[in-house]
N, C-alpha and C positions, 0 to 999 in steps of 0.2 A: 344278345341275351346273356351270355356269360359276364359281359361287363355290367350289365344291369344287376345280375344276381350277385356278383362280387361286391359291387357298391352297396348293395342293401345288407349283406354280411357285415361290410366295414361299419356301416351307420348302426347296425344292432350291436356289433362289438363294442362301439364306440360309448353306446348307451349304457351298455351292460358294464362297461369300465367305470363310467362316471358314477352308476349306481353302487358298485362295490367300494369305490373310494369314499362316497359318501357316508355308507354303512360302516366303513373302517375308521371315518374320521372320529378323532375324540370329542368328548365333551367338556367343555370348560366351565367351571362354576365361578362366577364373578360376585366376590365379596365387595359389596358397593357401598362407598361412604358418600360424602357429598361432593357438590361441584361438577365439572364438566369431564373429568378423569375416566369415569364409568363409560360415558358413551364415546368417548375418544377412543378407548381401547376397544368397544364393540365395533366402530367404524374400521380400525386397523386390522381386527381380527377377521371381519367379513372380507377386507381387501387381500390379506394375506393367505387366509384359509377359507375359502368360501364354502366348503362342505361343514365346516364345523358347527356343533350345536352349542349355544351359549344360554346359560341359565344363570340367573341373579338372585342372589341373596341380598334383599333390600332392608334398609333399616329406616323406621318410622321416625320422622324429625330430621332425617338426613338426606337418604337418597331421594333424587328427583323422581316424580311420578311418571314423567314420559320415558324413563328408562324401560318399562315394560313394553312399550310399542316397538321395541329395537330388539328385543332379546326373544328366544324361543319358550322361555317360561321364567317366571319370576314369583317369589314368595316373600312376604314381609315379616320382619322379625323385630324384637327389642334388642338393644346392645347386650350381649352377655348370653344370649341362647344359643351357644355353640352346639349342644346336642341336637336341637332342632334343625340348624343349618346343615350339620353333616348328615342327618337323616333325609332332608330335602334333596342335597346332592347325591346321595347314594341312590335315592329313588328314580333320579333323572339320569343315572349312569355317568356322573362327573368322575373323571380319573386324574384330572388336573384343576387347580383352582389358583385364582389370582386375586390379590387384595388391591383394589383402586379406589382412591379417594379417601380423604379423612374422616374422622369422627369428632365432632366438636368436644373441647374438654369438659363442658358443662354436662354433656350426656355421659361422659366417662365418670363423672362424679354421681350420675343418677344411675349408675350401673346396677342391674339386678341380676347377678350372676346365676346361672344353672348350676347343678353340682359338678359338672365337668370342668367348668371355669373356676369354682371353687377349689377343686382338687388342684388345678394347675396354679392359681394364688398361693396354694399351701406349700407347693413344692419350691418355687422360685425363691431365690433369696434377694436378688436386685429387680425391682418392679419397674423397669425401664422398657422401652419399645422392643429393645433386642431380645431379652429374656422372656418377655411376655408373649411376643408374637412367635418367637422361636419354639416356645412351649406349645403354643396353639398349633403351629405347624408339626410338630412331632406328634400331637394328638391326632390330628387330621391323617397324617401317614399311617396310624394304626388301622384306619379304615380305608386304606387304599386310595387316599387322596393326597397328590403331590402339589404342594405350594410352590409356584414358579415365580420367576422374577417379575416384578411389577412394571418393568420396562419391555416385557415381550411385545414384538410387534412395533415398538414405538422408537427404535433406534434413530429415526428421521427426526425425532423431536428433542434429541440430545445435541445441543451446540457444539461446534467445534470451537478450538480457542480463537479468541479474537473478538472484535466490535460485532455485535448480534443486531441491534437496531438502536433507534434514536441518535442524538447528535453526537459527533466525535468529542472524545474526552479531551479535556485541557489537562495539563501537566500536574496541576494540584489535584485534580480529580483521579487522574491515574494513580497517584502516589496514595490517595485515601482508598482507592480500591484495592490496591496490593496489601496495605496495611490491615484493612478490615478482614479481607481474606485469610491473611497470616492469623489473626486473633480469633476468627471465626473456627479455623482448623484446631486451634488449641481448645477453644471451647467445647468442641464437638468431642475432641479426644477425651475430654474430662466428663463428658456425657451430661453436660450442663444444657447446651442448645446449640442449634446449628446455624444460627443467624446473629450478627450484630449490626448496630448502627455506629458509625463514626463521623466526625467533622474536624477537619484540619488536624488529624494525627490524635484525635482524642476519643476514646470510646464513650459513646453516650448510653448505649444500651445493650445488654446481652440477652438474648432470648432464653426463657427457661420454660416452664410448662404452659404458660399463657397462650403460646403460639406466635408465629410469625408477625401477624398482622397487628398485635397489640404491642409486641417489641417495636415495630415500626412507628407506630403512634407515640409511644413513650419516648423514643430516641428523637423523633421530630420535635416533640414538645421541649424537649431539653436543648435541642439545637436550634430553637426559635423557628423552627420551620423553615430553614434556609440553607442550602448546599450540604445537604447529609449525604451519606452514601450507606446503602445496605450491602453487606455482604452475606451471602446464604451458599453453605457447602455441605458437602456429604461427610458421614463419620469415617475415620480411618476404619478399613475392613468393612465398610457398609454391606450389610445384608440387602441385597435389591429385591428380596422377596417381600419387603415392606418397608416403610418409612422413607421413600425415596424423595429428595428435595424437588419441589416443584414451584413452578412460577407461571402465573396467569393474569388474566384481566383484572382480577381482585386485587393482586398484589401491586399492580401498576395505579389502581385508583388509590390503594392504601399509601402508597408511596408518595403520589402526587398531593394527596390531602395533608401529608406530614411534612412536606417539604424536602423529601427525598428524592433527588434527581439523577442518583447513579445507582443502578444495581449490579453488583460484582457476583457472578454465580460461577459454579465450578464445570468447567468445560466436560462434556461427555458423561457427567453424573448428576446433571439436573435437567429435569422434563420442562420444556415450556409448552403449555396447553393453549390452545387457541392462538396459533401464532399469528395469524392476518389480524385478529383484533388487538392482541399484544402490540404488533407494529403499528397500527392506528392509533393506539392510546399513546405510545411513547412518543409519536411524532406530534399529536395533539398537545400533550401535557408536557413535553420537552423532558422526557425521562430517558435516560441511556441505560441499554443492557451490555455488559460485557462478560466475556467467557474466560477465565482464567484457569 
């Protein structure tokens, strides 16, 4: 009888402990852009912190509709409605927030900012990702919401140095990968762009505001869609709360269409999303990813 009673107490204590931990778990607000990044984060967070509450601020024309099925709460906004996003997060008890997924440049041009965003724009001198998103992070902090690294729970998606997938590199390809990497690091240091396309030691395209895929297309056309290399890196002192270099299935498709058959990314500082699909496409389309 004593054993049974002790067992019942242990079961009850275990349930109370789990309930207490669930109540103590933080609520994470997900500022959700386009692509598979938001749902990839949700899956990782569910795995690493089963008791956490996840709420998503989604954007019309960007965020996938299906994200709503994977989070505990979701609300839809226009790009630029910072006040409403913060109000939604505070209502849901958010203490930490994460930015996952990009916003298309065309939607940034169609930005209809609220007063809080207008005040931020008036304050910042350089209107690049670092200054703008840094100012937004500071604004959210005023309301008790901390912006966390966009790689949180995703360390296993940051490749180690070396061959990642696809065919092994030839000597000429390795040289172009290293050269492109060097140029991309310098371009990112100057805050021009974080990607370049090279071929046989010649720079064909440097990414600017148009985004990586358009840079790939332009570089491929100039390289006659043959034997080109894409190098994609992080900025020096990259703030990993936002603007993290990302590769995924769409990148592989864009490279294949443009005649880019080598992608050189930065080891431990580039997220590869949908790795199984990326590996399949690299094999199918004869594209190599190497981490330098």
